[in-house]
N, C-alpha and C positions, 0 to 999 in steps of 0.2 A: 546434184553435181558431185563428181568424184574428185575432190580437191587435189589429192596427191597423185592421182593416177597418171597424169601427164609426165611426172618425173621419170617413169620407166622408159620413155622414149629417148631421154637424154643420155642414159647409161653413164659410161665413164667420163664423158665430157663434163658432167656436173660434179665429179668426184673431188679430187684433190684440190683444184683451184677454189671450189666453193667451200670446202672444209677450211682451207687456209683463210679465206675471207671472213668466214664466221668466227674463227678463232681470233683473228686480228680485231674484229669489231668488239668481241667480248672482252679481250684483254685490255683494249683501249678504254672501254667503259670501266672495267674493274680497277684500272690503274689510276683513274681520276682524270684522264684526258677526255676530250670530246669523242663520243661515238662517231666512228667514221673517220677519225684522224688518220693521217698517213696518205698513201698514194692511191688507195682503192676507192670504190664507190662510197658515197656518203661524205667525202671530205668537203669541208666548207671553206670558201674564200669569200672576200667581200669586194664585189665589182663596183659598188657605189652605195651612197647613203640609202638606208632602208631596204637593201636587198643583199642577198648572198648567193653564191654559186654552189650547187650540189653536183658532185660527180656521180653520174648514173650509168646504167647499162647502155644508154643511148648517147652518152656524151655529157658535157657540162650543161647544166640548166640553171638559169637565174630565176630565183623566186623571192617573194617578199620575206623579210625577216620574221614576221609573225602573220602568216596567212590566216584570214578569218573565214573564208568560204571554201571549204575543202570538200572535194568529191573523191570517194574511194571506190575502186572497182573490183575488189576481191576481199576474201575473208581475212587474210593476214593484214592487209592494209587497214581494214576496219578495226581489227583487234589492236593494232599499233596506235591508231588515233585515239581510241577509247582509253587505252592504257596510259597515254600521255596527256589525258585530260582535254582532248579535242573532240567536240561533237561535229561530225561532218554534216554539211547541208544536204548531201546526197550520197547514196551508196547503191551498188548492185545487190540483188538478192541471191541467196543460195537456193539450191533445188530442194528446199524443205518447206513444210506447210507454213511455218511462221515467217518465211522470208529471210529475216536476219537470224543468225544462229541463236539457239535458246540459251546458251550459257552466258551471253552478254547481258549485263544488267538492263532491265527494261527501261529504267529511268534514263540510262545513258544513250539508248537508241531511239527513244521517243522523239518524234518530230523529224527524224531523218527521212528525206524524200527518196522513195524507191525509183531508181533510174534504169530499171531493166535487169535482165538476168546476167549473171557472171559470164564473161566471154561473149556477151551479146548486148552491150549497153545501148540504150536509146540515146544517141548523140544529141538529138534535139532537146531531150529532157535534161541532159547534162548541161548544155549551153544555156538553157532557160534559167538555170540556177546561178549563172554568172560567177562561176568559181574563180578563185585566184590561185588554186593549186589542185592538181589531179594526181592521185597516187595509184599506181597499178604495176603490173609486171609483164614481161615479154611473153610468158606462157599464155596469158589471157588476151593481151591487146597489142602485140607487136605490129600486127597488120593495120591497126588503127592509130598508130603513134602520131603520124602527121596530122590527121584529123583532130585528134585530141589536143595536140600542141597548138593548133589554131584557136582552140577554145580557151585554153589556159596553160601556163607552164605545167608540163607533165613530167613527173619524176617516176621513172620506170626501172624496177630492179630486173635482174636477169631471169630469175626463176623463183618459184614458190616452194614451200616445204622445207627441205634440208637446210638451205642457207638462211633460215628465218632470223637468226641473230644478226647477221650482217645486214639483212633487209631492214630490220628494226632500226639499226644505226642510220641507214639511209633515210628512212621515214622521219626519224627524230631530227636529222639535220635539215630536211626539207621543211618540217613544221616549226623549226626554231625552238625545239624542246630538248636540246642536248643535255642540259642540266638535269631535267626530269628523268631523262633516259638513263643517266648514270645511276641514279637512285633506284630505278626499276631493276636494272641489271644487278646491282649490289644486293638488293632485297631478294631477288631470285636465287642468287648464289648462296646466300645465307639460308634460304628456305630449303634448297637442295641438301645442304649440309645437315640441317636439322632432321630431314627425312632419313639420310644415311645413318645418323646417330640413333634414331628411333629404331632402325632395323638391326641395331647391334654393332654398328661401326662398319668401317670399310671392308674388312675381311668377310664379315657375315653377309654384307650386301652383295659382294662379288660372288659369294658361294651360293646365292639364291638366283637360280636361272629362271628368267621370265620371258614369256612369249606374248606377243600381241597378234591375235587372229581376227581377221575381218571377213565376215560373210558378205559378199558383194552380189547384188542382183545382176544376173546376166554374165557372170564371170566365175572363175574358179575361186577357191578359198585362198585368201591372201595371208601369208605369214610375214610380218614386217621385219625387215632387216635393220641395219644400223644407219644407213644414209637416208633418213627421213626425219620429219619433225618429232614423232614420238620416240624414235630411236635415240635422238639427242637427249631427251629428257631422262630416259633410262640410263644413259651413259653418265649424265651429270650426277645422278644419284649413286652411280657405281654398281648398278645391278648386273648380274651375270646374264649371259645370253646363250641359249643352246646352239649347237653346231649348225643346225639347219639354217640359221639366219645368214651364215656366211656362204651359203650356196646361191644366193641372189647374185646374178652376174653384174648387176649395176649397183648392188648394195641396198636397193630400195625394198624389194620384197621377193618372196619365193612362193609361187602358186602351187597349190596341191589340190587333188581331187578329194571327194568325200571318202574314197577308199584309202586315202593316204593320211587321214586325219591324225592317226597315231604319231606321225612324225612331228606334229606340232606340240607334243607333250613337253612339259617343263615342270619345275617346282610350283610355279604359278602361271596361269594363263588368263589373260584379259581378252574378252571377246567384244567386238562391236559389229553392228549390222548396218549395211547401206542398202536400203530398199526393203522389199517385202521378205519376211523371214522364210516363207515357202519358196519363193523364187530365188532366194540367195542360198538355198540349201541348208540354212541354219536348222530348220525344224527337222529335216531328214537326218542331219548329222548328229545333232544333240540327242535325238531319240534312239540312236543306234548303239549296238554293242561295242563297236570300236571306240566310240566316244566314252561310254560308261566305263571302259576298261583303262582309260588313261589315268596315270598317277595323279595328276592335278584334280581330276574329277573325283576319284576315290577319296582323296584327302580333303575335299571341300575347298580347294584353292583355285576355282574358276570364278572369275568376277566379270559380270556383265557391265560394260561401260557405255557411255553415250558417244555415238559416232560423231555427232556434231562437235563435241568437246575434244575428244581424243584425236580425231583424224582431220576434221574439216577446219577447225578454228585457226590454229597456227599463230601463236603469239604469246606474249607474257601474261596476259590476263587468263588465257586458257591454261597456260603452264602452271600458274599458281594453284588453280583448281585441281589439275591432274596430280600435282605433287601431294596435295592433301589426300586425294583418293588413294594414291600409292601407299602412303603412310597408314591410312585407316585399314585398307584391305590386307596389306602384307603383315601388319602387326596384330590384327584381330585374330587371325588363325594361330599365330605362333604363341599367343598368350593363353590358348585353351589347353 
């Protein structure tokens, strides 16, 4: 499954409104108020004892204050639940050999029932688990919203990927874990600041231009822009980005052919692979002269990263691991 690929279809429609929602959710958490407070998705009100209302992409949804049987239908929702200390009773699997993404702690996903593939859940399997809450998003399950809502209260965010911080606030509100969410966000912000400091401070981080290149089976090579999950992490650390990232019409990514790989050059390049290395053109490109002539390659500043973690995961548990890798990789070379 190409988790972020669907963002390209939304273009500008997912741009400024999503950015504003993400910033609102993050600032609300950082300021000590509940994630999702305000007028946007994730806001909580109390319609009656033992329940609260969550504002979602599909309207207000009433859920239990502390749902016990949660089913999640995408990777970001699974990351959110695990991050907040909730073990879902069921989850859809990603298009990977392990089903659930490898970066998630094995003890945290143990016992979760597989309810089908992402974007094609087995609704009978979902219903059999008798959930009291379902978490998903419109990208995957908009067409199934009514069916899912008949099974259990369904909290649906508008999109996956770029608005992950606002989505997390909505997930936290639905799970009754807003206090835990505030701590998660505060810890993440402190972690990002430590990485920036390790890189030599704000000015040095900004002067270090970084690209993320993904080799995708059956598609052109993808250079990630600013309006996606990994782009927000790089921005939170304050890293510089080469000019090519701003050529993406929707801010998500800019596709290049193997013959254009030199355009992806930067001070440091992180590469991920989705699918077979041969079919994704990774083997062809990295064995060629154009690749070997890139500044990042010559300087030993190309870093192979896990596609499941960097691209498919989308959440604060993934983010913490990525921040650690950024610090390790970008400081290791500079110390030599």
